[in-house]
C-alpha positions, 0 to 999 in steps of 0.5 A: 499500500501506499504510505501515508503521510503524516498527519499534520498537527491541528494548527496547520491546514490541510496538506501541511505535514510540517512547518518549524523554524530554525535557528543554528540547526536548533529547532526554534519552534512550529510556524504558521504558514502566514507567519513564514516568510517572516521567520524565513526573513529573519538573519540566522533563521531557517523555516523548513516546509513540508507539504504532501499534495497540497491543493491550487490554494496552500500552493499559492499562499507559499508562492506569496510568503516566498516571492516563488516563481508562478512557472515554479508552481504551476510546475510544483501543481502538476505531479508529471515533471521529469527531475530536473534543476532549474533557477528562478531569481535566487531560488532553487527548484527541484524536482526529484522521483520517488520509488515505491512497490505497490502490490508488487509493480514500482509505483513512481512519485514527484518530491518538489523542492524550493530551496532559498535563502532561508526556506526549504519547501519541499512537496511530495506528490503520488508513492512516496514515502515520509520525510519524518526520518529526514527531519529527526536525522537532520534535527539530531545534528545541529552542526550539519544542520547548521549550512542551512538548505544545502542540507536539508537539500542534500539529506532530502535527496540522499533519502529518496536515492537511499529508497530506490535501494529496497526497490530494486533488492525486491526487484532482483529477488523475484526475477532469481526467483524466476531466473530459476525456474526457467531451467526447470520447467517452462514459464507460465503465461502469467510468469512470461507477462510478469516478466515484461511488467518487470523490465516495463517498471525498469524502464521507467525506473531508469528513467526517473534515476538518469536524470537525477544524476546531472541534478546531482553534477550539478549541485556537487559543481555549482553550475546553477547556484554556490554550494557550501564547499563541505555540502559539496562532496556529500552531493558527490555522494549523492551520484555515486549511489545513483550511478549504483542504483543506474548500472542495478537497473541496467544488470537486473533489466538484461537479466531479464531480458536473458530470461526471456529470451531462454524462455523462448528459446526452451519453449521452442526446443520443447515444441521441436521435442514434440515435433519430432516425437509427433512426426515419428510415431507418425511415420510409423503408424503410416506403415500399416495404414499404407498396407492395409490401405493396399489390401483394402481396395476391392479388386479380386486379382491380386497377388497373396489374395488367396494364400492362407497364410497370407493373412499372417505374413502381412502382419508380421510385416506390419510388425517388423517394419514397424519395430524396425522404424521404433528402434531406429528413432528411438537410438536417433532419440525421436522418441 
């Protein structure tokens, strides 16, 4: 099942998971959306807001508080974005794809991040686990959280990438089980369909992972924005994890392709064996059929037709010919 978002506090609006102000790496207090902009503009303060499938009205309030670009707000409202990194003035807009197993299928969600001076806003859509563990982990390390927006951006991206691992482990275990069964028996139609679905899901996951590598590369080298030098190695670590995930996806897709091809070849080999057996038995049965057809013709003048032992001789000849054919086919591996 899809992970349910953390329940917002009674003072927050629907769609707001959390909204807190920090100073020097320490959590100061929970703040209302209407106060978030004022807290973000205070020297040395940082506001972190988490949203889950917010309404257009709520995004409009967020836009007003932090003076966000309308195009970025429009993208955040539309949960069909490709992973990317864009800059609007002093604000960064980052899109990352999340992954989760839902009823055996890889379901993709999205996380949109607004990062500016004094604030970070995360917007989750679709299949995604709560970022409560990220918040708890960062709050437990005030020295790192004191780095501000850069560290929160890293922590969220690292959490998203780390959640690719359990998905891949589950898929890999299923693929290995199917691969082992291929050598023992022919795959059923539902298993072949499952192979196809897994390949398609992995392709969708790959399209979510590969563009995120470029996003992390830009953050690592500061192509669009100046990232704290102490934070740059962290984004490099995320890039390494992404490349590892990409390699695993490619490897599993190749295994699935080999499994599918092996299933087809084994099926064709089985059909060939059956065809040979049918052909061999057809050849054996053709002998008595031909002889019986000849002696079943309505002619009075035929060799050995009136002979006393003709019937037994014909039966013996049929048995001898069938036995010879059976021995030859058996010797050649057709039976």
